[in-house]
C-alpha positions as CSV (number, residue, x, y, z in Angstrom):
1,P,-56.2,-3.3,-22.2
2,G,-56.2,-0.2,-22.6
3,L,-54.5,-0.2,-25.9
4,T,-57.3,-0.2,-29.4
5,G,-56.1,-1.2,-32.8
6,A,-53.9,-3.0,-35.0
7,G,-51.6,-4.6,-33.5
8,A,-53.4,-4.4,-30.0
9,G,-53.0,-7.8,-27.5
10,P,-50.4,-9.4,-26.1
11,R,-46.9,-9.5,-27.8
12,P,-45.3,-12.8,-28.2
13,A,-42.4,-14.0,-25.8
14,K,-39.4,-13.2,-27.8
15,P,-37.2,-16.7,-27.4
16,Q,-34.3,-17.4,-24.8
17,K,-31.7,-17.7,-26.1
18,A,-30.1,-21.2,-24.9
19,R,-26.7,-20.5,-22.6
20,P,-27.5,-22.2,-19.9
21,K,-23.5,-24.8,-20.6
22,R,-21.9,-21.7,-21.1
23,A,-22.7,-20.0,-17.9
24,A,-22.5,-23.1,-16.3
25,R,-18.9,-23.2,-17.3
26,R,-18.1,-19.7,-16.8
27,G,-19.2,-20.7,-13.1
28,V,-17.4,-23.4,-12.7
29,E,-14.2,-21.4,-13.9
30,D,-14.8,-18.3,-11.6
31,A,-14.5,-21.2,-8.9
32,A,-11.6,-22.4,-10.1
33,R,-9.5,-19.4,-10.3
34,W,-11.1,-18.2,-6.8
35,Q,-9.6,-21.2,-5.1
36,A,-7.1,-21.0,-7.6
37,L,-6.1,-17.3,-5.3
38,R,-6.9,-18.7,-2.5
39,G,-4.3,-21.1,-2.6
40,E,-1.7,-19.2,-3.5
41,I,-2.6,-16.5,-1.0
42,R,-1.9,-20.0,1.3
43,A,1.1,-20.8,-0.1
44,L,2.1,-17.3,0.4
45,L,1.1,-17.2,4.1
46,D,2.9,-20.3,4.9
47,R,5.8,-19.6,2.7
48,A,6.2,-16.2,4.9
49,A,6.6,-18.0,7.6
50,D,9.5,-19.8,6.8
51,E,11.0,-16.3,6.0
52,E,12.7,-13.5,8.1
53,G,12.1,-9.6,8.3
54,V,11.6,-8.0,4.3
55,A,11.3,-11.0,2.8
56,A,8.3,-12.2,5.0
57,V,7.2,-8.4,4.8
58,E,7.1,-8.7,1.0
59,S,5.2,-12.6,0.4
60,L,3.0,-11.4,3.4
61,R,2.1,-8.3,1.5
62,A,1.6,-9.9,-1.5
63,A,-1.0,-12.5,0.7
64,W,-2.7,-9.6,1.6
65,E,-3.2,-7.7,-2.2
66,K,-4.5,-11.0,-3.3
67,A,-6.7,-11.1,0.2
68,R,-8.3,-7.8,-0.8
69,S,-9.9,-8.6,-4.4
70,L,-11.5,-11.9,-2.9
71,R,-15.0,-11.1,-1.8
72,G,-16.1,-13.1,0.5
73,E,-13.2,-13.9,2.8
74,K,-13.2,-12.3,5.6
75,A,-10.8,-14.3,7.4
76,L,-8.5,-14.7,5.0
77,L,-7.8,-11.6,4.6
78,E,-7.7,-10.2,8.3
79,E,-5.4,-12.7,8.9
80,A,-3.2,-12.0,5.9
81,G,-3.3,-8.0,7.8
82,A,-2.3,-9.6,11.3
83,R,0.2,-11.1,9.8
84,L,1.3,-8.3,7.6
85,A,1.4,-6.0,10.6
86,A,2.9,-7.9,13.0
87,A,6.3,-8.6,10.3
88,A,6.1,-5.0,9.4
89,F,6.1,-3.8,12.9
90,E,9.0,-6.1,13.9
91,V,11.1,-4.7,10.3
92,A,10.3,-1.6,11.1
93,E,11.9,-1.4,15.0
94,D,15.0,-3.5,13.6
95,A,15.2,-0.6,11.3
96,L,14.5,2.9,13.8
97,A,17.3,0.2,16.0
98,L,19.7,0.5,13.3
99,G,19.3,4.8,11.9
100,R,17.4,3.3,8.7
101,L,14.6,5.7,8.9
102,G,13.4,5.5,5.7
103,R,13.1,1.5,6.0
104,A,11.1,2.4,9.2
105,V,9.0,5.2,7.6
106,S,8.0,3.1,5.0
107,H,7.1,-0.2,7.0
108,Y,5.5,2.1,9.7
109,Q,3.3,3.6,6.7
110,L,2.7,0.4,5.6
111,V,1.3,-1.2,9.1
112,R,-0.7,1.8,9.4
113,E,-2.1,1.3,6.0
114,V,-2.9,-2.1,7.3
115,A,-4.0,-2.3,11.2
116,P,-4.5,1.9,11.4
117,E,-5.4,0.6,15.0
118,H,-1.9,-0.8,15.5
119,G,-0.7,1.9,18.2
120,G,2.9,1.6,18.2
121,A,3.0,2.3,14.8
122,M,1.6,5.3,15.2
123,K,3.1,6.7,18.1
124,R,6.5,6.3,16.5
125,L,5.6,7.5,13.0
126,A,4.1,11.2,15.2
127,S,7.3,10.6,16.8
128,L,9.8,10.4,13.2
129,E,7.0,12.9,12.1
130,A,7.4,15.2,15.0
131,R,11.7,15.5,13.8
132,A,10.5,16.2,10.5
133,E,11.6,20.1,10.7
134,S,15.4,18.5,11.9
135,F,15.8,16.0,9.8
136,L,14.7,19.0,6.7
137,V,17.8,21.0,8.6
138,E,20.0,18.1,8.8
139,G,19.5,17.8,4.8
140,Y,20.2,21.8,4.1
141,S,23.4,21.1,6.2
142,L,24.5,18.4,4.1
143,L,23.7,20.1,0.3
144,E,27.1,21.4,-0.3
145,R,29.1,18.8,1.9
146,D,27.8,15.5,0.4
147,P,24.4,16.3,-1.4
148,A,23.7,12.0,-1.6
149,R,22.9,12.0,2.7
150,A,21.4,15.8,1.7
151,R,18.9,13.4,-1.0
152,T,18.4,11.4,2.3
153,W,17.2,12.8,5.1
154,L,14.9,15.4,2.2
155,E,13.5,12.2,0.5
156,L,12.6,10.8,4.2
157,V,11.0,14.6,4.8
158,L,9.4,14.0,1.7
159,S,7.9,10.7,2.8
160,L,7.0,11.9,6.7
161,K,4.7,14.6,5.4
162,G,2.1,15.1,2.4
163,P,2.5,17.4,-0.6
164,E,0.7,20.6,1.4
165,D,2.7,20.8,4.1
166,P,5.6,23.5,4.3
167,L,8.3,21.7,4.4
168,H,7.3,19.0,2.2
169,Q,7.5,22.0,-0.7
170,R,10.9,22.5,1.0
171,A,12.3,19.6,1.3
172,E,11.1,19.1,-2.9
173,K,12.8,22.0,-4.1
174,W,16.0,21.4,-2.7
175,L,15.5,18.3,-3.4
176,A,14.8,19.1,-7.8
177,A,17.9,21.9,-6.6
178,T,20.2,19.0,-6.0
179,R,19.2,17.0,-9.0
180,A,19.4,20.2,-11.5
181,G,23.2,20.4,-10.0
182,A,22.0,24.5,-8.5
183,Q,22.5,25.0,-4.9
184,P,19.3,26.1,-3.4
185,I,19.5,29.3,-1.8
186,G,18.3,29.6,2.0
187,Q,14.1,29.0,2.1
188,R,13.0,30.4,-1.1
């Protein structure tokens, strides 16, 4: 209806290309790939159960990252995330007790990424962020006497404060000056 003249009327259907075998094979390959990935994640979770400290955290982080790529595997992702948060928090607490603030901060931040509702990690991070200015002052005071230790303190400030924060910017400036071999003057 509607068109008149030559060529009017229904168009003949185009022949469908036969691809069912190829599509079925791809589906089987995808399923096999997903099953293999699930197996890898389970293996990483099992290995982490036998490991301690940082080694366990690294295995759990690998499992968590792989689980994030699996659609429809919420339970596996939650298990990997919960175990990663617990292990990273334990490592962070141990590092904090030993005075290894850089390691503590990085593991607390990992907990925050995996489990933002983790109250213990959030409190510790807030406490360390509140001390960032004193870390900056400590780093600055060591610039002449012990540049390597100064870098450690200044890098800690960088990890605690965002790039828009004035403390971060000063620490960045002073670190650049130490790398260039120049002594930063004041708080320019």
